[in-house]
Phi, psi and omega in degrees: 000132182274152177237117181248165177261144171253123178277126178249117175242135181212157185287343179269324176213121188263139176304127177068023179307141166230146181314124178073002176280154178277167181301315182301322181293316178298323180291312187283331176297319179297318175294322175292324179284326171302316182285322182291332176275358177087021178284134183286340181208157171235118181240157172232165177259188178220117168203160179210351191225041190239033170085013185208147174301127178228168176241147178305123189297321179297320183287332179294308183298325183298309183300319176293327179295330183292332193247003179241162178223343185246323191289140176292153177231127192226158169242134175220095353235156180269129187275102182301310193293359176268357183235153169294114184304327186284313181290330174288321172310313181297316186287319176299320182289333173297319180288319176304319173284328184283334175269008179054055185045048169264001186278130166249119188255100166276134187231156177202176185281344197089144185233355183240123185302319185309310182308322181281313179301327178304317186264356177079026183260165188273104178288327185288332182256025191291328183293313175301316178296318182304309187296319179294320180293320178298316177302317180294315179296326180289324176296319180301314187289343174261018179062028176268156179297140180219127183054034177083005176212172188233134171263124180301134185276130178287137179308130184090353185245009177304132180093346176081179178283170173297140181253130166247144183260121175277110174203145189278300192225351189292109181303327175299319185272328171297328178286323180299314181304321183291320191267322190249344190238186185250014175171167171236137182230090172284181184242129180295330187278336184247344185260130171276169187301318183296322174304313183301312187289315180302312184298321184290320174308313179300313189293308179298322181291335171279353176101011179295141188229003185215093182253129183231113182278113192250170175055049173257116184274151184228141170196085182294339182279349188042069176287153182307316178306343185268349191303317185294313175303319176305328178281325189267336181267123183297313178242109186213168180243030179270077196195167170298158184309313182297325177288322179303313185304313182298322182293315179304323180283334178295315183297322175300311180293337173294339172107013183290135173281330182208157179226142182242114188241132181232147176244123187281000175254359179076020180278072181300329178293334181288316170303323179292318179297322176292325174303319184288340175297338181286341182269349186248000000 
């Protein structure tokens, strides 16, 4: 099982922050460290209306693409119904080209009503919108006409990046991830251990071969600021090291190909420590 990092940027505590450093420096330094420490990928999330400042995920990955050369760059997961699918397909293709095809695109229907209400979009019909948007984006990336026009495909980007479907427990969408996409990515924050076990069974029976567990928070020091998150997140590493060792082994035994671990304190050495538990 591979262990990749999730970059967590907040106005209160920035990943990779250094005294006096700017925001772009925090992001790029985290990327350099992650690549230097041998992590296979750097991932980010997607939110915008949940009561805290956030950054656009594609722009964060563009900054990371500029200072890295080998690591995969992923989003888990981009909420398609919050964007125009043609314009989004163009932005995704731009990042795919500038990163030299290192982009892995996790996509989902969205899970938080606040994000939709902020933009005036229909939360209750998001699944229908999601499927329609995904079909439009695939047509765009394959050079097919959309809305009476065609978006030219950048050389080397035909077909778009690999797509992972973000879903927690829906048999329909887990099966879709196995049959129609390049992977399934549930959430460590919102999926229980039972959800993961049941979902993995559905995914494998449908022929799925790439399960990526996202949004697993880490704090081996169990700082006071992590107490609330430890209660909310179903699968986390906010615990002593020996318990973290047990949990990472359990994720591995469930059969995941990759796990995405993030620290709200920029403690990349803690992520590295948990990664190394798999070697012992």
